[in-house]
N, C-alpha and C positions, 0 to 999 in steps of 0.2 A: 403517378405520385411524382414528387419533385425530385431534382438529380440529388443522389444519394449525397447523405452526408455524417449518415452513420450507420453502422453493421446492419439493421434491420433496413433499413432504405436500399442498399446494396442488395441484400437481398432478395428484397422485393420488387427489384427490377429483373436481375436475374431469372427469378419464378417468371416474368411476365413475359419474356423475349422467350422462353420455353413451353409455356401454356401455345402462345401463338404457334408454334413446327406443331405440336402435339393435337390440336384441333385443324390443321391444317389450311391455319392462315397466312397471309403473309404480312413479314414485317415491314410497316409503313410506318414504323416508329422511327425517329432518330436516334442509333442509338452516340452515346458519348462516350470516344473511346477513354478521355483523357482521366474519365471515371468507371467505369466499368471495368475492373483487373479482367475482367474474361475477356475481353475485348483491346487488351492491350496494343496488340497490333494490328497492323493495317490490313484492312481487307480488299485491299487493289488486290486487283491479279487474281483472285481467285474468283472459282467457275459461283457465282450465286445461282446457280442452280434451287431446284426445292428439296432435293436430292441432297446435293451437297452442303446447304444452306444445315441442311438435317445433320447430315454428317459430322461438320464443325461444332454443333451446336453440344450434341450429345458427345463428344469427346470432350468439350469445352464445360459442360456440366460435371460429365465425370469428375474433371481436376476441382470444378468449384465445391463439390462436397467430399473430396478428400483434403482439399484444402481447410474447409470451414470444419472437417471432423477434428484438423489435424490442429488447427489454430483455435477454433472458440471451444468443442467439445472437449478436449484432451487437454487443453491448458486453460482458454480463456475460463471456463467454468468446471475447473480439475476438483476435483469434490473426493470423488469415489468413497469405499466404506469406510465413513467413520471408525476409529478405534484411540482407546486412551494413550497419549503420549505427553507424559509426566516430562517436565523441564530435566531437563539433561546436568546440569548444575543444582536440581533438587538433593538435598541432604538425602533426603528418605528413597530419591532414585538410587543415589550412588552405590547406597548399603544394600536396595534390594537386588542388585544387577551385580554385585560386589565386584564391585569399579577398582583396580588395583592401583589406581591415583585417587583417593578418597582422603588420604593422609594427609596429602597436599591440599586437598580444600580445606581440611581440618588446620592443618600448617596456616594454609593464609589467614581465617580466621582467627585465629591466636595470635596469628604478628600484627593485626589489625589490634587488636583486643589491648596487647602491650602500648602498641602506638598510642593506644587511647589514653591507657594511664601514664604513661611517659609524659606526654604534651602535660597531659590535668598536671603531673607535677609540676611543670615548669612555668606552668598558668599560674602556680596555687604559688609557688615562691615568690614569681614577680608580680603577680595583683593578690595574693590571699584570695582567689578565688580560684574553684576547677577547672572552670570552665569560661570563654570569654564569650559571652551571649552575644557581642554587638551584632553580629550576621542575623542569628534568629530574631532579632527581635526588630531587626531591617526587615526581613521576608515576613514578618506578623505586622505591617504595618500597612492600613488602611484593607485588613483584613475581611471587614465584612461587607463596604466595600466592592471590592473583590468576587468574595462569592456570591451578592447578589448579582453582578454583572455576569456570571460564570454560569449561574441559574439561568437568569434571565435567556443565558446565548443557546444552550441547551434546550428552552422549550419552543424557540423561536423554529428551530432543527426542524417539530412535525409538521411544520408547512408543507414540507414536500409528501407530506400521507396524502391530505385533502389533492395536491395538483395530480397524484398518480390516477387517487377517483374519477379526476374530471378525465383523465385519457381513458380510464376502464369503461367509463360510462359515455365514451365518445363525446364527450361536452368539448372536448380539446382533440384534435386529428392528431394521430399516431406521427404524421410527419411534423407535424409545428413541436411536437413535445421538446424537442432536441435546443430548441432559440430557447423555448417557454425552459428548460431546464439550466441553462447556461447563464441565460437573466436573472434568475433568481439567486444562484450561488454567487454571481457574481456581485448584487443589490448585498445580496446577505453577507458576503467576507468582506466587501468593501466599507461596511458599514462598520462590524468588527472590529477590523484594522484604525478605524477613524475614531471611534472610540476608548481603543486602548491608548491613541497618539491624545487626546482628549483630557482623559485622567491622567494623564504625566503617573503613572506609577513608578515603583523602584524597578528596576533591571529582573529583578527575581518574581515579580508581579507580572513585568509585562511579556518577560520570558513565557511562562508557565499561561499566561491569558492565548498567546500570539499561539504557542503551541497546540495546546485545546483546542481553538479555531482550527487550525490547520485540521487537526482528526476529525473536527465534525463536520469541516466541508468535505474533506475524503467521502464519510460515513455519508450525506447526503446526495453525495452525487452518483454514491455507488448502488444506493436504494434506487433511486431515479432512473439511472440507464438499465439498470438491471431490471426490474418492474415494462419499464416502457416496452424493452426486447420481450419478453414473457408475455406482455398483451398483445403485441406485433403477432407474435407466434399463435395466437388463439386464434386472432383473425384469422392467419391461413393457411391453418388446420381445415378448416371444412371446404376449402377452395384445392388443397391435396387431395381431401377424399377425394371431391367428387372428379380431379383428373386421372385416380387410382380407377376410379368406377370406368370410367370411362376408355380407360385403355384396357381392362379387363373386360371388356362388353364388344370390342376389337373383332373381326372376322378372324378365322383361325389360319388364316394365308397368313396375315397381316401380324400372328400375335408374336413370331417371330420378329418380324421389324421394330414391335416395341418393346421387347425386353427388355433391352436396355434401359429405356428410357421408364420402366413401372421399376424396376431397380432401382433409380437415380430418387423417384419420389417417393417409395417404398424408406429406403434411407433415410432421407430427408424426415419423413414424418415420422418415426420412429426416434429420432433425431432430437424432434421436436417436443416431440411427447417424455421423452427423457428427461430434458432440460426443464418441462415444466411440473415437474415432481420431486420432491425434497427428496434427500440422501438418507433419512433417519427412518421415519414414517409412513412414507410415502405420503407424506400433504401434497394435494395437490396445486396449484395455481388455477383460482384465483382465491382461494380459501386460507392464503397465505394475508392478503393483503386486510389485517384490521391493525384498530392502533395497538392491542395488546402486544401483539407480531413486531410493529414499527418502537414499544416500548422498550420491549425484549431485544432486538438488533441492537436498538443504544445502548444499552447496558452491556451486554456484549464484547469483549474484547478485539471485537475484530472491525475491519475497515472494508472486507467485501462482503455484499448482499449475499446471502444464501435464503432458500425457503425457510431452512429449519437449520437447526443446530445441534449437536449432541450432548446428550446432556449426563452427568453420573450420578447413581441411586440413591447415593448417602452424604449426608452433610459431615464432615470429616472438623468436628470442633476442638480438636488438641493441633488439627494442623491450621487449623483457621488461626488459631493463637500463637502459635509455630510464626504463623506469616507476618500478625502484628507486632509481634515481639521483635521481631526479626527487622520488618522497617523502620520501625522510631530506628535500632540500635545503628542502622546505614546510614541513616539520614543525622545521628547525633555523629558519627565518625565523618558524612560527609562536612558538617557544621563545622567539624574539628580543624579537617584537614585545608579548607578554604580560608579558614581562617584562621589557620597558626602560619602555613605554607605559602599559599596565594597570593589571597590579597594582597598583604607586606609587603613583596617582591613585586607586586604589579604597581604601587604605591608607588616603589622607588625604580620603575624603569626608568624614569627621565635622570636617575643619577648614577644609577649604573650603565654600564656597558651592554651592548644587545646581544651579544652571545652570554654575558653570563644571567643575566636573564634568562634567556633559555633555557641554559643549563638548572639553571636552579628551581623549574617551571618542570620540568621533563617528567621526573617520576611523580610529583603530589599530583601531576595532571593524566599520569596514567592510571592511579590507583582511584582519582574520582570519577576517571572512564568505566573502569572495572565496576563500583558502586554505582553509581547511576544503570550502567547496564543492569545490575543486579537488582536495583530497588525499583524501577519502569516495571518489568517484570511479575515482581513479587507484589507489588500493588494490582496487578491487573486477577494475578491470585487470588488477594485477599477480597476484589469489586465484586468479582463471583461466585465468592465461599461466603462472602455476607448477604447475599440475596440469596441464595442457598437453591438457586433452581437454575443457574445459568450456569454450570461447574464446566465451564467449556474447554474441555481438553484436547487440545490442538497444539503442535511447535509452537511456540512464539517465537524461536531461535534454533540453528542446528550450533555445529564445531566450528561457530567463524575464526577461533583462536588458530583453527588448522591454516585460515588460508593462505594462497599463496597470490590471491592478485586479488584488487577489487572488486572486478565484478563477482568473484566468487563471494567476496565479504559481502555484499551488499545482497547477496542472494540469499543470503545465511543468517547474521549478525539482529535481523528485525524484521522476521516473514510475512505480520501483515502488512510492515507500508509496501514490503515486495509483494507480493500477492495483488494488491489494490495496484501500484505502478505497472506489473506484468499485465492483468489484464483490461485497465481503463487509461492506459495511456500508451504504452509499447505496440499492445498485438492491437488494440484500437486505433492505435495512428497505422498500422498494415493494413487493417481490414477495410476500416472506411475512408481514406487517406491515400492509400495505396502505396505508402513510403517504404523505401527501401528497408533492410534489420540493419544496415548502419546509422542509417539518417534516424530510424527508430530510437535509436540505442544512443545517437545525441539528443535527442527532446525530450528520452525519460530522464538523461543525467541534467539536462537543462531544467527540467523541473523542481527535481529535487533541490537541484544548486537556489533556484530562485525562494521557493521556500525558505531551504536553510539560512541563505542572506535576508531573506525579510525577518525572521526569528532575532537574528543580528541589530537588523538597522532599528526596529521596534525595542530590544534591548538598549542599544547604547544612542537612540533618538539620532541615529546620523548612519549616516547612506556610505557606509567602506562597502568597494566588492572584495573584499580578502578572503573571504570563504568562499563566494560564490566561486574565484577564479581557481583556488586549490581546488575545488566541488570538480570542476571542471576538465583541471588536471590529470583527474585520475582516468579521464579517457586515454589520453598517449600513454600512461603509465600502465593502462589493461591491454594494451595492441602489442607494449614490450615485454609486457609476462606471457603473452599466446605467443612468441618467437619459441623456433621448436627448440632451439637449446637451452632456452630460459626455462619453457614448460615441462621438461624432462628432469629437471636439476630440483624435487620439490622442497626440499630442506635451503637453499638461496632463497627459491621464491618467500617464503615463511619467512627468513630472515629478513629479508626487503618491506617484506608487509608490516612487519613488527619496527622495523626502524623508520619507515615510514609514519606509523603512529603515531610513535614513540617523539619524534622531531614535529610533525604535524598540528595539534593541539595546542603547545608551548608557542611556537614559531604564531600561529593567530592569537594565543593571549596578548603576546609580546607586544605585536602590532597594533593593537587594538588596545591597548592598555597605553602605545605610545601615542596613538590616534588621539584618545582621552586624555590623555593628560596636556597633551598639547594644543588644544581647543577649548580648555576650560580657565 
């Protein structure tokens, strides 16, 4: 197999080296110290007798199994037992758990309701109509064209299904699958971005389409990477079994000598079989490689592929109705706040001083952030409740509002994106490219920042890297938060986090608005 470029390539190289020792053969293949983490240290000066090589390989193999169990099994494919995890801010959850803070939750929504009444009255006095629908009208422009484009974009994602089938039936070698995947994903995403630029939609349409494209890109990447890895493990299992049988057939005098190697192979075999089986009903790979399974995965609000997902037993019509009404209510609130408080301030950003502009935007931007957070995850509930088959009971977020640093916030506020970046960027870069944890962290933030900036670039039709720079600036802030003196003062960390969250979005809004009106 070629030099390792992915996790399964790395594992194949390790197994190949170990099998030569088990069978008593010489290791004539030159090993690549730069690409094999088991041999990152030079072998110069070591006693290269058969026994010493075997002992070194047993030690390295043990470390490799432990490392893969730690990174791949426990974190990279961490699923565990599926249990219902209702949203923490769901009103029903607050009442069921008798949360003592549920009154503040009610107060927030009552305040939002009275804010809507107040602004509607002011708009009625000024214009004769209770609502300023200019933003809503702008958002609905060319809606049919956007909907058709979005549908075609989703349908094009189904191309990854036959690509995985080609690998399954060995028409395409496993070693070539990563290159094939990256070529397809690159062409697909480039086409989607160019299509958005060509259509020259409004800022809301362009932003929504781009965000959806990024989500579909992540879904495709996870489906390809996960299933190709499953295929490789399926192909390796017979060879593992053959080696286990060979060791068990050894003479009694050599049984102790081979015991550690046998334990390593058995541990690897158990791990492979566990990874190739679903965690709900035990559905085994490759029985999951069906068009229906892929369509189900595309609907479920997750960005990380698993062989199967949990289901709730019943469809709750009142819960569904509550979510539908809540979604439309929050949407009207957003339109009202943006139209009444944000757009007028941004339009005057060239007339008022910079500090005043930021101060006027602090509260409206923060309220919009909270409302957007709520509507995004409520829409997820609606989508799978509507289908009555994918009521996906997983944590979409944790208590991010208690964060004391940006790395904690990144882990908690959007679990689907965090799980994707953790498995397919952070851990993959450590396993496959032997990056350090610090380098992997930098790469993860870099990828996230590039996608954030891409959304802003397609929305504003210009490339200004302010969001990218502020996103990357979170890295030094994370290291500051890890200083012992700061880490011990949780309240101070939470205050600093909220101050940064309050200032960041208005600062970006003011900067981008000034750039926009300066160049138009």
